[in-house]
C-alpha positions in Angstrom: 69.9 76.5 -12.1 72.5 78.7 -10.4 75.8 79.6 -12.1 79.2 80.7 -11.0 80.6 83.6 -12.9 83.1 81.2 -14.5 80.2 79.0 -15.6 78.4 82.0 -17.0 81.4 83.0 -19.0 82.0 79.5 -20.3 78.4 78.4 -21.0 77.2 77.7 -24.5 75.5 80.8 -25.9 72.2 79.0 -26.6 71.9 77.6 -23.0 72.9 80.8 -21.4 70.5 82.8 -23.6 67.7 80.5 -22.6 68.5 80.8 -18.9 68.9 84.6 -19.1 65.6 85.0 -21.1 63.8 83.1 -18.3 65.5 85.4 -15.7 64.8 88.7 -17.5 61.5 87.8 -19.4 63.3 89.2 -22.5 65.1 87.1 -25.1 66.5 90.2 -26.7 68.2 91.4 -23.4 69.3 87.8 -22.7 71.1 87.7 -26.1 72.7 91.0 -25.5 74.0 90.1 -22.1 75.3 86.7 -23.3 77.0 88.4 -26.3 78.8 90.9 -23.9 80.8 88.2 -22.1 83.2 87.7 -20.5 82.4 89.3 -17.1 85.1 89.9 -14.5 82.6 90.4 -11.6 78.9 90.2 -10.8 78.9 93.9 -10.5 80.2 94.2 -14.1 77.5 91.7 -15.2 74.8 93.7 -13.4 76.0 97.1 -14.7 76.1 95.7 -18.3 72.6 94.2 -18.0 71.4 97.6 -16.7 73.1 99.5 -19.5 71.8 97.1 -22.1 68.2 97.4 -20.7 68.5 101.2 -21.0 69.8 101.0 -24.5 67.0 98.6 -25.4 64.4 100.9 -24.0 65.7 103.7 -26.3 65.7 101.4 -29.3 62.5 99.4 -28.8 60.1 100.3 -26.1 57.9 97.3 -27.3 60.7 94.8 -26.4 61.0 96.3 -22.9 57.2 96.4 -22.5 57.1 92.7 -23.4 59.6 92.0 -20.6 57.5 94.1 -18.2 54.4 92.2 -19.2 56.2 88.8 -18.7 55.9 89.4 -15.0 52.5 88.2 -13.6 50.3 90.6 -11.6 51.2 90.8 -8.0 48.8 88.8 -5.9 47.4 87.1 -9.1 47.7 83.5 -10.1 51.3 82.4 -10.4 52.5 79.0 -11.4 53.8 77.1 -8.3 57.6 76.7 -8.3 58.3 79.6 -10.6 60.7 82.5 -9.8 57.7 84.9 -9.7 55.9 82.6 -7.2 58.7 82.6 -4.7 59.3 86.4 -5.1 55.6 87.1 -4.5 55.4 84.7 -1.6 58.2 86.5 0.1 56.5 89.8 -0.3 52.9 88.8 0.3 53.5 86.0 2.9 51.4 87.3 5.8 49.1 89.5 3.8 45.5 89.8 4.7 42.7 89.3 2.1 41.8 93.0 2.1 45.3 94.0 0.9 45.5 91.3 -1.7 42.0 92.2 -3.0 43.0 95.8 -3.2 46.1 94.8 -5.3 44.1 92.6 -7.5 41.4 95.3 -8.0 43.9 98.1 -8.8 46.1 96.3 -11.3 43.5 96.2 -14.2 43.0 99.9 -13.7 46.7 100.5 -13.9 47.1 98.4 -17.0 44.2 100.2 -18.7 45.6 103.5 -17.8 49.2 102.8 -18.9 49.0 99.9 -21.3 51.4 97.6 -19.4 51.4 95.6 -16.2 52.2 97.2 -12.9 55.7 96.2 -11.9 57.5 96.8 -8.7 60.5 95.2 -7.0 58.4 93.5 -4.3 61.3 92.1 -2.3 61.4 93.6 1.2 58.1 95.3 0.8 54.8 94.5 2.5 51.5 94.2 0.6 50.5 97.5 2.1 53.6 99.2 0.8 53.1 97.7 -2.6 49.4 98.8 -2.6 50.4 102.4 -1.6 53.1 102.5 -4.3 50.5 101.3 -6.9 48.0 104.0 -5.7 50.6 106.7 -5.9 51.8 105.6 -9.4 48.2 105.8 -10.7 48.6 109.6 -10.4 51.5 109.6 -12.8 51.3 110.6 -16.5 52.3 107.7 -18.8 55.5 109.6 -19.8 56.4 109.9 -16.1 55.4 106.3 -15.2 57.4 104.5 -17.9 60.8 105.4 -16.4 59.6 104.2 -13.0 58.5 100.9 -14.5 61.8 100.4 -16.3 63.7 101.2 -13.1 61.7 98.6 -11.3 62.3 96.1 -14.1 66.0 96.8 -13.8 65.9 96.4 -10.0 64.2 93.0 -10.4 66.7 92.0 -13.0 69.6 93.0 -10.7 68.1 91.1 -7.8 67.6 88.0 -9.9 71.1 88.1 -11.4 72.7 88.5 -8.0 70.6 85.5 -6.7 71.4 83.4 -9.7 75.2 83.8 -9.7 76.9 81.9 -6.8 80.4 82.1 -5.6 
């Protein structure tokens, strides 16, 4: 369900936290964002969510890793009608089987190497671009890859927030 900024500021904390947890894949981030109300603009909401994600990463990498892993693998089985299904459909719409197979084959290697799911802001990217990004990121050391993953999580959160708030 979409909210206006006024709705978000006035929503009961339990309802808002539930909705934000679904959006972020992180109950902890949802609670922090809800507790930081009121927001004067969507930009302020997004900046606050971003800052809270960064703070959360410093305090509890496990919490952020859980949010990363809440995102299903790109090209994998995704429940119809979910936010992830529509995001992946937009990115992978006209993808050939070879590109999807490559994405499916590479993701377990990525997870084994790093210990978390491959995550990328897929909006506006083709399957080939996503595959190339995945291949390039497999060359990273875990300490170098984690900030890239968190930046992509933040970009996804920003995109979702901006799509969720209307008017």
